[in-house]
N, C-alpha and C positions, 0 to 999 in steps of 0.2 A: 649604523654601524653593523658590525656583524653579529647577528643575532644566533642563539644556539639552533643547532639543526632541527630539534624537535618543534620548532615554530613553523617549519615547513610542512604544510599539511597536505600530505599525499592523498589522503582520503577526500578532502574537499575537491581536489583537482579531478579524481575520478568520478565522484558525484556530479561535479557540475557539467562534465561533458557526456557522461553516459546516463542514460535513464536506467533504473533497475529492471532485471529481466521481469517479465510477466508471462505467466503460464496459464493457458485456460483450457480446461477440460469439461468434456460434457458426459453425462450420464443420463439415464432414462427419466429420472426425477429433476434433474436442473443442471446448472453449470458451477464449477468452481474455478475462481479466478485466484491465481496466487502471485503475490509480489514479492520478490527476493529483495529484502530489505534488512541485513545484518545490522545489530548494534542500535537497533531503534527502540523506542518504547511504544506501548500502543497508545498512549497519550499524544504522540507525535503526528498520528494520522487523523485525517477528516475524510468522511464519506458523505457524499451527497447524491441524491438523485432528482434530477430536475427535467421534466418533460423527456422522460425515458433515456436520459443520459446518466450514466454513473460516472461520476467524477472522484477519483482517489487523489488526495494531496497530502504531503507529507513536508512538515517543516521541524528542523532540529537545529537549534541555536546550542552552541557551546562555547563556553568561554575560558580562556586561558590567562593566567595572571602570573607573571615573574617578577620579583622584586631584585632589584639590584641596590647598590649602595647609594646612588643619587637618583635613580629612575625607577620608575614601574612601568612595566609594558603589559598592557591587556590587549588582548585580541579576541574578537567575537569572529567565529565561523559560523556560517548557516548552510546547512544542506538541505535541499528542498526538490521537490518534483511535483509534476501533476500530470495525471493520465486520465483521459476520458473514454468511456466505452459506451456505444449506443447499445442499448438494451431493446430487444425486438418485442412484440406482443406476447411472446411466450413467457416472459419472465413475470413472476409474482413480486412486485416491487415491494409491497408490505410485509414480505416474508424473507427479505435479504438479511442476512446476519454475517458477522465478521469477527474473526479471532485472530490474534498476533501471537505466535509462538515460534520458538527455535529459529527466529531470524525471518520468518515467513508470514506475511500477512495474508490469510486465507479468507476470501469472501464468497460465500455461498449464496448463489443466485436459484432460487427453486423456479421450477417452470410452473405455470398456472394448471391446476387440476384438469383444465379442459384440454391443455396442449400435451397431457401424459398419455401415451397410448397405453390404454387399458388392455389387459390380456386376462380376461376372467372368463370362468366358465358360467354359462346362463343355466341355471337350474330350472327345470320344466316342472311347473306345479300341476 
């Protein structure tokens, strides 16, 4: 039958066809990878590093229940994505950290100390 309009989940369609935007910036000390993912919780994300490949996956299940006189309609929608990034030898895998705030998952990929160009004055003793 004809179900109420709010069951038409536009958000689901957008997420299933488009991967979230990912921005990567580099600084002297490392890289910052930002995944634009509004409306998520940090618990919905998983980050793994295997053989220098960083995989960011996300899955969010939502349920909607509407009760009528003689029927109950329950609908589960699931939004998910997976992105993998190859990390070069420059990244210190043990020091990777991540935080989710204001709709953006920020992953900090510090460079290994050996890869950081050191500018320091040599003191002559």
